[in-house]
C-alpha positions in Angstrom: 0.4 -43.7 -20.3 -0.4 -40.0 -20.1 -0.7 -37.1 -22.6 -1.0 -33.4 -22.5 -1.7 -30.3 -24.5 -0.6 -26.7 -24.8 -3.7 -24.8 -25.9 -3.5 -21.3 -27.3 -6.6 -19.3 -26.4 -6.4 -15.6 -27.6 -2.6 -15.6 -27.2 -2.6 -17.2 -23.8 -2.0 -20.7 -22.5 -4.2 -22.1 -19.8 -2.4 -24.0 -17.1 -3.9 -25.6 -14.0 -3.0 -24.2 -10.6 -3.3 -25.8 -7.2 -1.4 -26.7 -4.0 1.6 -28.9 -4.6 1.7 -32.3 -2.8 3.7 -30.9 0.1 1.3 -27.9 0.4 4.2 -25.5 0.3 3.4 -23.8 -3.0 0.9 -23.5 -5.9 2.0 -25.8 -8.7 1.5 -24.7 -12.3 0.6 -27.8 -14.3 -0.2 -28.4 -18.0 -3.6 -29.7 -19.1 -3.6 -33.5 -19.5 -3.7 -36.8 -17.7 -3.9 -40.5 -18.0 -5.2 -42.3 -21.1 -8.5 -44.2 -20.9 -9.2 -47.4 -22.7 -7.7 -47.4 -26.2 -7.3 -43.7 -26.5 -4.5 -42.3 -28.7 -2.4 -39.6 -27.1 -4.3 -36.8 -29.0 -7.7 -38.2 -28.0 -6.5 -38.2 -24.3 -5.1 -34.7 -24.5 -8.3 -33.3 -26.2 -10.5 -35.1 -23.6 -8.5 -33.8 -20.7 -8.5 -30.2 -22.1 -12.3 -30.4 -22.1 -12.6 -32.1 -18.7 -10.2 -29.7 -17.0 -10.9 -26.4 -18.7 -14.1 -26.9 -20.8 -12.1 -26.4 -24.0 -12.9 -28.0 -27.4 -9.5 -28.1 -29.1 -8.1 -28.4 -32.6 -4.6 -29.7 -33.2 -1.9 -27.5 -34.5 0.8 -29.2 -36.5 4.2 -28.6 -34.7 7.2 -27.3 -36.6 9.1 -30.4 -35.4 8.9 -32.9 -32.6 11.3 -32.8 -29.6 12.1 -35.7 -27.3 13.3 -35.3 -23.8 14.1 -37.5 -20.8 11.7 -36.7 -18.0 14.6 -36.6 -15.6 16.2 -33.8 -17.7 13.1 -31.8 -18.8 15.1 -28.5 -19.1 17.2 -29.8 -22.0 15.0 -31.4 -24.8 16.9 -32.9 -27.7 15.7 -32.6 -31.3 14.4 -35.8 -32.8 14.8 -36.0 -36.5 11.4 -36.9 -37.8 7.9 -36.7 -36.6 6.0 -39.3 -34.5 2.5 -39.6 -35.7 -0.3 -41.4 -34.0 -3.6 -41.2 -35.8 -2.2 -38.4 -38.0 -1.5 -36.0 -35.2 2.1 -35.1 -34.3 3.1 -33.9 -30.8 5.5 -31.0 -30.2 7.1 -32.9 -27.3 7.5 -36.5 -26.2 8.7 -37.2 -22.7 10.4 -40.6 -22.3 10.3 -41.9 -18.7 13.6 -43.4 -17.6 13.4 -47.0 -16.4 9.9 -47.3 -17.8 8.6 -47.9 -21.3 6.1 -45.0 -21.1 6.1 -41.9 -23.3 4.1 -38.8 -22.7 3.2 -36.9 -25.9 2.4 -33.2 -25.5 0.4 -31.6 -28.4 -0.2 -28.0 -29.6 -3.8 -26.9 -30.0 -6.0 -23.9 -30.4 -9.5 -23.2 -29.0 -12.1 -20.6 -29.6 -13.8 -21.5 -26.3 -13.6 -19.5 -23.1 -11.6 -21.6 -20.5 -13.7 -22.6 -17.4 -12.1 -24.6 -14.6 -13.8 -27.9 -14.0 -14.9 -29.4 -10.7 -11.5 -31.3 -10.6 -9.5 -28.1 -11.3 -8.8 -25.6 -8.5 -8.1 -22.9 -11.0 -6.5 -21.9 -14.3 -3.8 -19.3 -15.0 -4.1 -17.9 -18.5 -0.5 -17.2 -19.2 1.0 -15.0 -21.9 4.6 -15.8 -23.1 5.9 -12.8 -21.1 4.2 -14.0 -17.9 5.6 -17.5 -18.4 9.1 -15.9 -18.7 8.5 -13.9 -15.5 7.3 -16.8 -13.5 10.3 -18.8 -14.6 12.8 -16.0 -13.9 11.9 -15.0 -10.3 9.9 -16.1 -7.3 6.4 -14.7 -7.5 3.2 -15.3 -5.5 -0.3 -15.7 -6.9 -1.2 -12.2 -5.5 1.8 -10.6 -7.2 0.9 -12.3 -10.5 -2.7 -11.0 -10.2 -1.6 -7.5 -9.2 0.6 -7.3 -12.3 -2.4 -7.9 -14.5 -2.2 -11.7 -14.7 -5.4 -13.5 -15.7 -6.8 -16.3 -13.5 -10.0 -18.2 -13.2 -10.2 -19.6 -9.7 -12.8 -22.1 -8.4 -11.2 -22.5 -5.0 -9.8 -20.1 -2.4 -6.1 -20.3 -3.1 -3.7 -18.3 -0.9 -2.7 -15.0 -2.6 0.7 -15.3 -0.7 1.2 -18.8 -2.2 4.4 -19.0 -4.2 3.9 -20.1 -7.8 5.8 -23.2 -8.6 6.4 -23.9 -12.3 6.3 -27.6 -13.1 8.5 -29.0 -15.9 5.9 -28.6 -18.7 5.8 -24.8 -18.2 9.6 -24.7 -18.6 9.3 -26.9 -21.7 6.6 -24.6 -23.2 8.9 -21.6 -22.6 11.8 -23.4 -24.3 9.6 -24.4 -27.3 8.3 -20.8 -27.6 11.9 -19.4 -27.7 12.8 -21.9 -30.4 9.6 -21.4 -32.4 8.0 -18.0 -31.8 5.9 -18.6 -34.9 3.7 -20.9 -32.7 2.1 -17.7 -31.3 0.8 -16.5 -34.7 
C-alpha cells in the first residue's frame, strides 16, 4: 500500500524530479511512498513529505473525494461520500486494477521551506500555471528554469532533459480545475 500528498507551500506544489526508469526524461512525481508498519494513509503521506522534502504538513479537508482507476488516471470519477481513515479524508483514491490496493492522496499545507532529502534528486515548486504549461507542451528543465520556474536540485540533472509529467501531476491539474478554491 502507498499514499501521497499534494502540499501547498506559498501557492506552489513541490514535486520530486529525477530521471525516469528508462533514463530518457526527467519524471515529475508526487511526494509519497509505501506505508510502513501499521501506518494510516495520512501518517504515511505526512512521513514521506518530511522524508522527501523536509516538510511538516497539516491536512486540508478536501471539497470531496474522487476515485480513479490507476489505468485511467486522466478521468477520475466522483465518489459520493468521503472515505475517512483516522479522521483525515483524501482528495483522491487510486484503485489498482487486479489488486486490492488503494492509494490515497491527501491535500496539505506547510509553512516550512522545502528541502530535497538525500533520496530526492530535486524538487520542482510548481504553480498551477506551470503545471498547466508542463502538461500542454514538451518542455525541458532548462526551459522551465529560464521561464522563472523554481527548483531545488541536489543532483546535476540535465538542463536539456525533457520534463515527463507522471499521472499524479495530471490528477492535481484536474482537481485544481474542478476546485480552484483549493488554492486559497
